[in-house]
C-alpha positions in Angstrom: -101.7 26.5 8.1 -101.3 23.7 5.7 -100.4 24.8 2.2 -101.8 23.5 -1.1 -99.7 21.6 -3.6 -98.9 25.0 -5.2 -95.8 26.8 -3.9 -95.7 30.3 -2.4 -93.5 32.8 -4.2 -90.8 32.6 -1.5 -90.7 28.8 -2.0 -90.5 29.3 -5.8 -87.6 31.7 -5.4 -85.8 29.2 -3.1 -86.5 26.4 -5.5 -85.2 28.3 -8.4 -82.0 29.0 -6.5 -81.4 25.3 -5.8 -82.4 24.4 -9.4 -79.8 26.9 -10.7 -77.1 25.1 -8.6 -78.3 21.7 -9.7 -78.3 22.7 -13.4 -74.8 24.2 -13.0 -73.5 21.0 -11.5 -75.4 19.0 -14.2 -73.6 21.1 -16.8 -70.3 19.7 -15.5 -71.5 16.1 -15.1 -73.3 15.6 -18.4 -70.2 16.4 -20.7 -68.4 13.7 -18.7 -71.1 11.1 -18.7 -73.1 12.1 -21.8 -72.7 11.8 -25.5 -69.4 13.6 -26.3 -67.0 11.3 -24.4 -69.2 8.3 -25.3 -68.9 9.2 -28.9 -65.1 9.4 -28.6 -64.9 6.1 -26.8 -67.2 4.5 -29.4 -65.0 5.8 -32.2 -62.0 4.4 -30.4 -63.7 1.0 -30.3 -64.5 1.3 -34.0 -68.2 1.6 -33.7 -70.2 1.9 -37.0 -72.5 4.7 -38.1 -75.6 2.8 -36.8 -74.1 2.7 -33.3 -73.1 6.4 -33.5 -76.7 7.2 -34.7 -78.0 5.2 -31.7 -75.7 7.2 -29.3 -77.0 10.4 -30.8 -80.6 9.5 -30.1 -80.1 7.4 -26.9 -80.8 10.3 -24.6 -84.3 10.4 -26.0 -84.8 6.7 -26.9 -84.6 5.9 -23.2 -88.0 7.5 -22.8 -89.5 4.2 -23.9 -89.5 3.1 -20.2 -91.5 6.1 -19.1 -94.9 4.5 -19.1 -93.8 2.6 -16.0 -92.9 5.8 -14.1 -96.4 6.8 -12.8 -97.0 3.2 -11.7 -93.7 2.7 -10.0 -93.6 6.1 -8.2 -97.4 6.5 -7.5 -98.0 8.6 -4.3 -94.3 9.6 -4.0 -93.1 13.3 -3.8 -92.2 14.4 -7.3 -88.9 16.1 -6.4 -87.8 13.1 -4.4 -88.5 10.9 -7.4 -86.3 13.2 -9.5 -83.6 13.1 -6.8 -83.7 9.3 -6.9 -83.4 9.1 -10.7 -80.4 11.5 -10.5 -78.6 9.3 -7.9 -79.5 6.2 -9.9 -77.9 7.5 -13.1 -74.7 8.3 -11.2 -74.4 4.8 -9.8 -75.2 3.1 -13.1 -72.3 4.9 -14.8 -69.7 3.2 -12.5 -69.6 0.1 -14.9 -67.9 2.3 -17.5 -64.8 1.0 -15.7 -65.3 -2.4 -17.2 -64.4 -1.2 -20.7 -60.8 -1.0 -19.5 -60.6 -4.8 -19.2 -62.8 -6.1 -22.0 -62.0 -6.9 -25.7 -63.2 -4.3 -28.2 -66.4 -6.1 -29.2 -67.6 -6.5 -25.6 -66.4 -3.0 -24.6 -68.6 -1.5 -27.3 -71.6 -3.5 -26.0 -70.9 -2.4 -22.3 -70.5 1.1 -23.5 -73.9 1.1 -25.3 -75.7 -0.7 -22.4 -74.3 1.6 -19.7 -75.0 4.7 -21.7 -78.6 3.4 -22.3 -79.1 2.9 -18.6 -77.7 6.3 -17.9 -80.1 7.8 -20.5 -83.1 5.9 -19.1 -82.8 7.4 -15.6 -81.9 10.7 -17.1 -85.2 10.6 -19.0 -87.1 9.6 -15.9 -85.6 12.7 -14.2 -86.5 14.9 -17.2 -90.1 13.8 -16.9 -90.2 15.1 -13.4 -87.9 18.1 -14.3 -90.5 19.6 -16.7 -93.1 19.6 -13.9 -90.6 21.1 -11.5 -89.9 23.9 -13.9 -93.6 24.7 -14.2 -94.1 24.6 -10.4 -91.3 27.1 -9.8 -92.6 29.6 -12.4 -95.8 31.4 -13.3 -97.4 32.2 -16.6 -95.8 35.7 -16.7 -92.2 34.5 -16.2 -92.2 30.9 -17.6 -90.2 31.8 -20.6 -87.6 33.6 -18.4 -87.3 30.7 -15.9 -86.9 28.1 -18.7 -84.3 30.3 -20.3 -82.5 31.0 -17.0 -82.2 27.2 -16.3 -80.9 26.6 -19.8 -78.4 29.4 -19.3 -77.3 28.1 -15.9 -76.8 24.6 -17.4 -75.1 25.7 -20.6 -72.9 28.3 -19.1 -71.5 25.7 -16.7 -71.3 23.1 -19.5 -69.5 25.4 -21.9 -67.0 26.6 -19.3 -66.2 23.0 -18.3 -66.1 21.8 -21.9 -63.6 24.5 -22.7 -61.4 23.3 -19.8 -62.0 19.7 -20.9 -60.8 20.6 -24.4 -57.4 21.7 -23.0 -57.3 18.7 -20.6 -57.9 16.2 -23.4 -55.1 17.8 -25.5 -52.9 16.0 -22.9 -52.0 12.5 -24.1 -53.2 10.7 -20.9 -56.7 12.2 -20.9 -57.1 11.5 -24.7 -56.4 7.8 -23.9 -58.9 5.2 -23.0 -57.9 5.2 -19.3 -58.0 9.0 -19.2 -61.5 9.3 -20.6 -62.8 6.7 -18.2 -61.2 8.6 -15.3 -63.0 11.7 -16.5 -66.3 9.8 -16.5 -65.8 8.9 -12.8 -65.3 12.6 -12.0 -68.7 13.0 -13.7 -70.2 10.3 -11.4 -69.1 12.3 -8.3 -70.3 15.6 -9.7 -73.7 14.1 -10.6 -74.1 13.0 -6.9 -73.8 16.6 -5.8 -76.3 17.6 -8.4 -78.8 15.1 -7.0 -78.3 16.5 -3.5 -79.5 19.9 -4.6 -82.4 18.5 -6.5 -83.7 17.0 -3.2 -83.7 20.5 -1.6 -86.2 22.0 -4.1 -89.6 22.6 -2.3 -92.4 20.4 -3.5 -95.7 19.2 -2.1 -97.0 17.5 -5.2 -97.0 13.7 -5.5 -97.1 11.4 -8.4 -100.7 10.5 -9.3 -101.7 7.7 -11.5 -105.2 6.9 -12.6 -105.8 3.6 -14.2 -106.7 4.1 -17.8 -104.8 7.4 -18.0 -101.7 6.0 -19.6 -100.0 6.8 -22.9 -102.9 6.1 -25.2 -105.4 8.0 -23.1 -103.1 11.0 -23.1 -102.6 10.7 -26.8 -106.3 10.5 -27.4 -106.8 13.8 -25.4 -104.0 15.4 -27.3 -105.3 14.6 -30.8 -108.7 15.9 -29.7 -107.2 19.3 -29.2 -105.9 20.9 -32.4 -103.8 23.5 -30.7 -102.2 21.1 -28.2 -101.6 18.6 -30.9 -99.6 21.1 -33.0 -97.5 22.1 -30.0 -96.6 18.6 -29.2 -95.8 17.6 -32.7 -93.5 20.6 -32.8 -91.9 19.3 -29.6 -91.4 15.8 -31.1 -90.1 17.0 -34.4 -87.7 19.5 -32.8 -86.2 16.7 -30.7 -85.7 14.7 -33.9 -83.9 17.7 -35.5 -81.5 18.0 -32.5 -80.8 14.2 -32.6 -80.0 14.4 -36.3 -77.8 17.5 -35.9 -75.9 15.7 -33.1 -74.5 13.5 -35.9 -72.2 16.5 -36.7 -70.0 15.3 -33.9 -69.2 11.9 -35.4 -69.0 13.6 -38.8 -66.2 15.8 -37.7 -64.5 13.0 -35.8 -64.7 10.3 -38.5 -65.0 12.1 -41.8 -63.1 15.4 -41.1 -60.7 13.5 -38.7 -60.6 16.1 -35.9 -58.8 15.2 -32.7 -60.5 14.5 -29.4 -59.6 17.9 -28.0 -60.8 19.7 -31.1 -64.1 17.7 -30.9 -64.4 18.9 -27.3 -63.8 22.5 -28.4 -66.5 22.0 -31.1 -68.9 20.9 -28.3 -68.0 24.1 -26.5 -69.1 26.1 -29.6 -72.4 24.2 -29.5 -72.8 24.9 -25.8 -72.1 28.6 -26.3 -74.8 28.7 -28.9 -77.3 27.2 -26.5 -76.3 29.8 -23.9 -76.9 32.6 -26.4 -80.2 31.1 -27.4 -81.3 31.0 -23.8 -80.2 34.6 -23.2 -82.1 35.8 -26.3 -85.3 34.0 -25.6 -85.1 35.0 -21.9 -85.5 38.6 -22.9 -88.1 38.4 -25.7 -90.0 35.1 -25.6 -92.6 36.3 -23.0 -93.1 39.5 -24.9 -93.2 38.5 -28.5 -94.5 34.9 -28.0 -93.0 31.7 -29.3 -94.7 31.3 -32.6 -93.0 34.2 -34.6 -89.6 33.4 -33.2 -89.9 29.7 -34.0 -90.7 30.6 -37.6 -87.8 33.0 -37.9 -85.4 30.5 -36.3 -86.6 27.7 -38.5 -85.9 29.8 -41.7 -82.4 30.4 -40.6 -81.9 26.8 -39.5 -82.9 25.7 -43.0 -80.3 27.9 -44.6 -77.6 26.6 -42.2 -78.4 22.9 -42.8 -78.4 23.5 -46.5 -74.8 24.8 -46.2 -73.9 21.7 -44.0 -75.1 19.5 -46.8 -72.9 21.2 -49.4 -69.7 21.7 -47.4 -66.8 19.4 -48.5 -64.8 17.6 -45.8 -61.6 19.7 -46.6 -63.3 22.9 -45.5 -61.4 25.0 -42.9 -62.1 23.7 -39.4 -63.1 27.1 -38.2 -65.9 27.2 -40.8 -67.3 24.0 -39.2 -67.1 25.6 -35.8 -68.9 28.8 -36.9 -71.5 26.9 -38.9 -72.1 24.6 -35.9 -72.5 27.5 -33.6 -75.0 29.3 -35.8 -77.0 26.1 -36.5 -77.2 25.0 -32.9 -78.1 28.5 -31.9 -81.3 28.5 -34.0 -82.1 24.8 -33.3 -81.7 25.5 -29.5 -83.9 28.6 -29.8 -86.6 26.6 -31.5 -86.4 23.9 -28.8 -86.5 26.4 -25.9 -89.5 28.2 -27.4 -91.4 25.0 -28.1 -90.7 23.8 -24.5 -92.3 27.1 -23.4 -95.3 26.5 -25.7 -95.8 23.0 -24.2 -95.4 24.3 -20.6 -98.2 26.7 -21.2 -100.7 23.9 -21.8 -99.3 21.2 -19.4 -102.1 20.1 -17.1 -101.7 20.6 -13.4 -103.4 17.3 -12.7 -102.1 14.1 -14.2 -98.9 16.1 -15.1 -96.6 13.1 -14.8 -98.7 11.0 -17.1 -98.8 13.8 -19.5 -95.0 14.2 -19.4 -94.5 10.5 -19.7 -96.6 10.4 -22.9 -94.7 13.4 -24.3 -91.3 11.9 -23.6 -92.3 8.4 -24.7 -93.3 9.7 -28.1 -90.0 11.7 -28.2 -88.2 8.4 -27.5 -89.9 6.8 -30.5 -89.2 9.7 -32.8 -85.6 9.9 -31.6 -85.1 6.2 -32.2 -86.4 6.7 -35.7 -84.2 9.8 -36.2 -81.1 8.1 -34.9 -81.5 4.9 -37.0 -82.3 6.9 -40.2 -79.3 9.1 -39.5 -77.1 6.0 -39.3 -78.6 4.6 -42.5 -78.1 7.9 -44.4 -74.5 8.2 -43.1 -73.9 4.7 -44.4 -75.0 5.7 -47.9 -72.6 8.3 -49.0 -72.6 6.9 -52.6 -76.3 7.9 -52.9 -75.5 11.5 -52.3 -72.6 11.2 -54.7 -75.0 10.4 -57.5 -77.7 12.8 -56.5 -75.6 15.9 -55.9 -73.1 15.9 -58.8 -72.5 19.1 -60.8 -70.6 18.7 -64.1 -69.5 15.2 -62.9 -68.1 16.6 -59.7 -69.7 15.7 -56.3 -71.0 18.6 -54.3 -71.3 17.8 -50.6 -69.9 15.3 -48.1 -70.5 11.7 -46.9 -73.1 13.1 -44.4 -75.0 15.2 -47.0 -78.1 12.9 -46.7 -78.0 13.2 -42.9 -78.1 17.0 -43.1 -80.8 17.0 -45.8 -82.9 14.8 -43.5 -82.5 17.4 -40.8 -83.5 20.1 -43.4 -86.7 18.2 -44.1 -87.5 18.1 -40.4 -87.1 21.8 -40.2 -89.5 22.3 -43.1 -92.1 20.3 -41.2 -91.5 22.5 -38.1 -91.9 25.7 -40.2 -95.1 24.5 -41.8 -96.7 23.5 -38.5 -95.5 26.7 -36.7 -97.3 28.8 -39.3 -100.5 27.1 -38.5 -100.1 27.4 -34.8 -102.3 29.7 -32.7 -100.7 31.4 -29.7 -102.7 33.9 -27.7 -100.9 37.3 -27.3 -98.1 36.5 -29.7 -96.8 39.1 -32.1 -97.5 38.8 -35.8 -94.5 37.8 -38.0 -94.2 41.4 -39.3 -94.1 42.9 -35.8 -91.8 40.2 -34.5 -89.4 40.7 -37.4 -89.5 44.4 -36.7 -88.1 43.7 -33.3 -85.6 41.0 -34.1 -84.1 42.6 -37.3 -84.2 46.2 -36.1 -81.5 48.1 -34.2 -84.4 50.0 -32.5 -86.0 46.7 -31.6 -82.8 45.4 -30.1 -82.4 48.6 -28.2 -86.0 48.4 -27.0 -85.3 44.8 -25.7 -82.2 46.1 -23.8 -84.0 49.1 -22.3 -87.0 47.0 -21.1 -84.6 44.5 -19.6 -82.7 47.2 -17.8 -85.9 48.8 -16.7 -86.8 45.5 -15.0 -83.6 45.6 -12.9 -83.3 49.3 -12.3 -84.7 50.8 -9.1 -83.1 54.3 -9.0 -85.9 56.8 -9.9 -83.6 59.0 -11.9 -82.2 56.1 -14.0 -85.7 54.7 -14.5 -86.9 58.1 -15.7 -84.0 58.3 -18.2 -84.8 54.8 -19.5 -88.5 55.6 -19.9 -87.7 58.7 -21.9 -85.3 56.7 -24.1 -88.1 54.1 -24.5 -90.5 56.8 -25.4 -88.1 57.9 -28.2 -87.9 54.3 -29.5 -90.6 53.8 -32.1 -90.3 50.0 -32.3 -93.4 48.0 -31.7 -91.9 46.4 -28.6 -91.4 49.8 -27.0 -95.0 50.6 -27.9 -96.3 47.4 -26.3 -94.3 48.1 -23.1 -95.6 51.7 -22.9 -99.2 50.4 -23.5 -98.8 48.0 -20.6 -97.6 50.8 -18.4 -100.6 53.0 -19.4 -103.0 50.2 -18.6 -101.6 49.8 -15.1 -103.9 51.6 -12.6 -100.9 52.5 -10.5 -97.3 52.3 -11.7 -94.4 54.4 -10.6 -93.4 54.7 -14.2 -96.8 55.8 -15.5 -96.2 59.6 -15.1 -92.8 59.5 -16.9 -94.2 57.2 -19.6 -97.0 59.7 -20.4 -94.5 62.6 -20.4 -92.4 60.7 -22.9 -95.4 60.3 -25.1 -95.9 64.1 -25.0 -92.2 64.7 -25.9 -92.3 62.0 -28.7 -95.8 61.5 -29.9 -96.7 57.9 -30.7 -99.9 57.6 -32.8 -100.2 53.9 -32.0 -100.9 54.9 -28.4 -103.2 57.8 -29.0 -106.3 55.9 -28.0 -104.6 54.6 -24.9 -103.6 58.2 -24.0 -107.1 59.5 -24.6 -108.5 56.8 -22.4 -106.3 57.9 -19.5 -107.1 61.6 -20.2 -110.8 61.0 -20.1 -110.6 59.0 -16.8 -111.6 61.5 -14.1 -110.3 59.1 -11.4 -106.8 58.6 -12.9 -104.1 60.0 -10.9 -102.2 60.9 -14.0 -105.1 62.4 -15.9 -103.6 65.9 -16.1 -100.3 64.5 -17.5 -102.2 62.6 -20.1 -104.2 65.7 -21.1 -101.0 67.7 -21.3 -99.4 65.0 -23.5 -102.4 65.1 -26.0 -101.4 68.6 -26.9 -98.4 67.2 -28.8 -100.6 65.2 -31.3 -101.1 68.0 -33.8 -103.3 67.2 -36.8 -105.0 64.3 -34.9 -108.8 64.8 -35.0 -109.4 62.3 -32.2 -107.0 64.2 -29.9 -108.7 67.5 -30.7 -112.1 66.1 -30.1 -111.1 64.6 -26.8 -109.7 67.9 -25.6 -112.8 69.8 -26.7 -114.9 67.4 -24.6 -112.6 67.9 -21.7 -113.3 71.6 -21.7 -116.5 70.5 -20.0 -114.6 68.1 -17.7 -115.6 67.3 -14.1 -112.6 69.0 -12.4 -111.5 72.6 -12.8 -107.9 71.5 -13.2 -109.0 69.2 -16.1 -110.7 72.1 -17.9 -107.6 74.4 -17.5 -105.2 71.7 -18.7 -107.4 70.9 -21.6 -107.5 74.6 -22.6 -103.7 74.7 -22.6 -103.3 71.5 -24.6 -106.0 72.5 -27.1 -104.2 75.8 -27.8 -101.0 74.0 -28.4 -102.5 71.2 -30.5 -104.5 73.6 -32.8 -101.6 76.0 -33.0 -103.7 78.8 -31.5 -106.9 78.4 -33.4 -108.9 81.4 -32.2 -112.3 79.6 -32.5 -111.8 78.2 -29.0 -110.9 81.6 -27.4 -114.4 82.6 -26.2 -114.9 79.3 -24.4 -111.4 79.4 -22.9 -111.9 83.1 -21.8 -115.1 82.2 -20.0 -113.5 79.2 -18.3 -110.5 81.2 -17.2 -112.8 83.3 -14.9 -113.4 80.1 -12.9 -109.7 79.3 -12.2 -109.4 78.2 -8.6 -105.7 77.7 -8.2 -102.6 79.3 -9.5 -101.7 76.3 -11.7 -105.1 76.6 -13.4 -104.5 80.3 -13.9 -101.1 79.5 -15.5 -102.8 77.0 -17.9 -105.4 79.5 -19.0 -102.8 82.3 -19.5 -100.6 80.0 -21.6 -103.7 79.0 -23.6 -104.8 82.6 -24.2 -101.3 83.5 -25.2 -101.7 81.2 -28.2 -105.3 81.7 -28.9 -105.5 85.5 -28.4 -103.2 86.7 -31.2 -103.9 90.4 -30.4 -103.2 90.0 -26.7 -106.6 91.3 -25.5 -106.2 89.3 -22.3 -103.6 91.8 -21.2 -106.4 94.2 -20.6 -107.3 92.0 -17.6 -104.0 92.9 -16.0 -105.6 93.5 -12.6 -108.2 90.7 -12.7 -106.6 88.9 -9.8 -106.8 92.1 -7.7 -110.5 92.5 -8.5 -111.1 88.9 -7.6 -109.3 89.3 -4.2 -106.8 86.6 -4.9 -103.9 85.8 -2.5 -100.5 87.3 -2.7 -99.0 84.1 -4.1 -101.7 83.9 -6.8 -101.1 87.5 -7.8 -97.3 87.1 -7.8 -97.6 84.0 -10.0 -99.9 85.7 -12.4 -97.7 88.8 -12.8 -94.6 86.7 -13.2 -96.2 84.5 -15.9 -97.3 87.6 -17.9 -93.8 89.1 -17.6 -92.3 85.8 -18.9 -94.6 86.1 -22.0 -93.4 89.6 -22.9 -89.7 88.8 -22.4 -88.7 92.3 -21.2 -85.3 91.0 -20.2 -83.3 91.4 -17.0 -84.2 91.7 -14.3 -87.0 89.1 -14.3 -90.1 90.0 -12.2 -90.1 86.6 -10.7 -86.6 87.3 -9.3 -87.7 90.5 -7.8 -90.6 88.7 -6.0 -88.0 86.1 -4.9 -85.9 88.9 -3.3 -89.0 90.5 -1.8 -90.2 87.3 -0.2 -86.8 86.9 1.5 -85.9 90.4 2.6 -86.9 94.1 3.0 -87.5 97.0 0.6 -83.9 97.8 0.1 -83.1 94.2 -0.8 -85.6 93.8 -3.6 -85.6 97.3 -4.9 -82.0 98.5 -4.7 -80.6 96.5 -7.7 -83.7 97.1 -9.8 -83.9 100.8 -9.2 -80.2 101.3 -9.7 -80.4 99.6 -13.2 -83.7 101.5 -13.9 -82.0 104.9 -13.5 -81.3 104.8 -17.2 -84.9 106.1 -17.4 -85.0 109.8 -16.6 -88.2 109.7 -14.5 -86.8 106.9 -12.3 -83.5 108.8 -11.9 -85.2 112.0 -10.9 -87.5 110.3 -8.3 -85.1 107.6 -7.2 -85.3 108.3 -3.4 -89.0 109.1 -3.6 -89.8 105.6 -5.0 -87.8 104.0 -2.1 -89.8 106.1 0.3 -93.1 105.2 -1.2 -92.5 101.5 -0.8 -91.0 101.9 2.7 -94.2 103.6 4.0 -96.5 101.4 1.9 -98.0 104.4 0.1 -99.6 102.4 -2.8 -101.6 105.4 -4.1 -98.4 107.4 -4.6 -96.8 104.4 -6.3 -99.8 104.0 -8.6 -99.8 107.7 -9.5 -96.0 107.7 -10.2 -96.3 104.5 -12.4 -99.3 105.6 -14.3 -97.5 108.9 -14.9 -94.8 107.0 -16.7 -97.4 105.5 -19.0 -99.1 108.8 -20.0 -96.5 109.7 -22.6 -95.6 106.1 -23.5 -96.2 105.2 -27.2 -96.5 101.4 -27.8 -99.2 101.3 -30.5 -96.7 99.5 -32.8 -97.1 96.4 -30.6 -100.8 95.4 -30.0 -99.8 93.3 -26.9 -97.9 96.2 -25.4 -100.9 98.5 -26.2 -103.4 96.2 -24.5 -101.1 95.8 -21.5 -100.9 99.6 -21.2 -104.7 99.9 -21.2 -104.9 97.2 -18.6 -102.5 98.9 -16.2 -104.2 102.3 -16.7 -107.4 100.8 -15.4 -105.8 101.1 -12.0 -107.0 104.8 -11.8 -110.6 103.6 -11.7 -110.0 100.9 -9.0 -110.2 101.2 -5.2 -106.6 101.7 -4.0 -107.5 99.7 -0.8 -107.4 96.5 -3.0 -103.7 97.0 -3.8 -100.7 96.0 -1.8 -96.9 95.5 -2.4 -97.4 92.7 -4.9 -99.4 94.9 -7.2 -97.2 97.9 -6.6 -94.0 96.1 -7.6 -95.8 94.7 -10.7 -96.9 98.2 -11.7 -93.4 99.6 -11.3 -91.8 96.8 -13.3 -94.3 96.8 -16.2 -94.5 100.6 -16.4 -90.8 100.9 -16.5 -90.5 98.1 -19.1 -93.2 99.7 -21.4 -91.6 103.1 -21.1 -88.2 101.6 -22.1 -90.0 100.2 -25.2 -91.8 103.4 -26.0 -91.2 104.9 -29.5 -92.2 108.5 -28.7 
């Protein structure tokens, strides 16, 4: 069957695998062919600040040629077009070899021309790359996929830059010939990267409709306020990155760092991008981009202000640390804004849309690069503007960093006016980002997504239930809204152990749903919400629920929630007579234990006998009553356990031996064995009730009502009794006599 242009999930997974490999190889190639070595070569050829500003922005300026892309590649497979552009940029870097043989002036020109051509085809590839990212992801994981590709690229880049830093500390590779040789290694690596681009599945072709060029796309954008704000953020954030790239020539020219130290600085910047990718990968799809952009912009402003004030004789490690922090926040902003734009990128006419976006980026980047160069050439202006007591505060690039500061102010202003469906408020997002509980919630949710062991998942859900951060609340709300989730039962139980008022309405919704498979768990959890009128009202309504199990669980939870308010006892008493299963009987008994302060329900000791209940039902009921009264060892449940697995001697011997501390038992020890052996339940009844005749337990109302309930056996048909009831009679009569105060 022929597929549509949209990929199946298996194709997306395969495509993401190839794209991770391509991005990893690209992370090696770009440091060799891109701006850092080009900066170093330009400085070696004595290029001025305008040229350095151009290099900083060239990667974006090259987007000026993008309007030709839809026309030139119309009807061609989009991934194949990206593959072509990747191969082209490799081949066009070979002329870097010419700088070895040319005078300084011409070498500078060749360097700038070749780098411009490299950037042009890189930008062509990026126009296709944005669509490829979208085609390999979905709305629910787009932030994660964008971040994963960023991490793959930056991890590879950082690792290689670190190695490159050590390599360039060697005299040969710090020389002109050595740096050009490294660029040729980049050419080969980029060829391999292009090979893996071509393996990414794609059935979409480049479409171009006449009249749908740059100005048509811009007209559409400015007719949509939300889209317009997102794209302006994209353009301004690109400018901010271009301007901050000037920190590299600043450190090389003004601070006079060596080539190897500059490469190590680029490593710090790369690590920052990796960290930004890892951070946004975990939280962007949950919190939304808007609040995180605002938070990151605020921190970026603080960092750039420090850059503007730092003197050139500051310790080099301070520059490294400040560069890392600044690039972390700038990269976070960029990744989040790319995510915002990807959300609204049209499926049709996508290449024309990307061309328009990157074309405008090129214009903005050109402006940013040229202005950065102008500001870098005017250090004396900063000297006059930023003087304190006649002493200059700042550095020769102060105006450059203040320009970047101004761009971040624009980003902050626009981001506050942005609308993003489903994003957190600033307050809630800050509660996640700046809270230990928030960070822990992010970690637990991330681990939950990769943990398949049921026991470990249960432990994580319980921990998540104890985490009161809003992110944990949102995750639990999503689980509760899921009609069938393997985590739903444990999530509800965690809400019963650690009540969360924010999810009370969600819990009530599940509890009132008669077709929910976790209805009983939800009703049970409501019992923990003491003092909540809505929870009490819901449980009162559920006393009239459709299912008998719902009514019994509601009784139990209501008793716990109201701390045994006796006003509900009559209704619960009436409902308990309708118990159909032993678990319902247990619920009612637990409820009456709380609601019936006097213990009147013990008078119905033989109710299950009168109702003709099964042996298991009666055993369960007697064992539950015994657990309430805490008579001590041995437990009645254990005696039933022995009885169900053996004969008379097995389940009676230990008990009767211990019970010989009671004179009546000691005197009739053998007779009791004989009664049980011949199933003489009338004799057992007479013996047990004889124990109660002289038993004085009036000091304890519950014991007294239990005694009255057992004595009712004299009035009952002995044919209704069997060994279950006889053992219960013997156990309770012995226990009451032991507690007698005669």
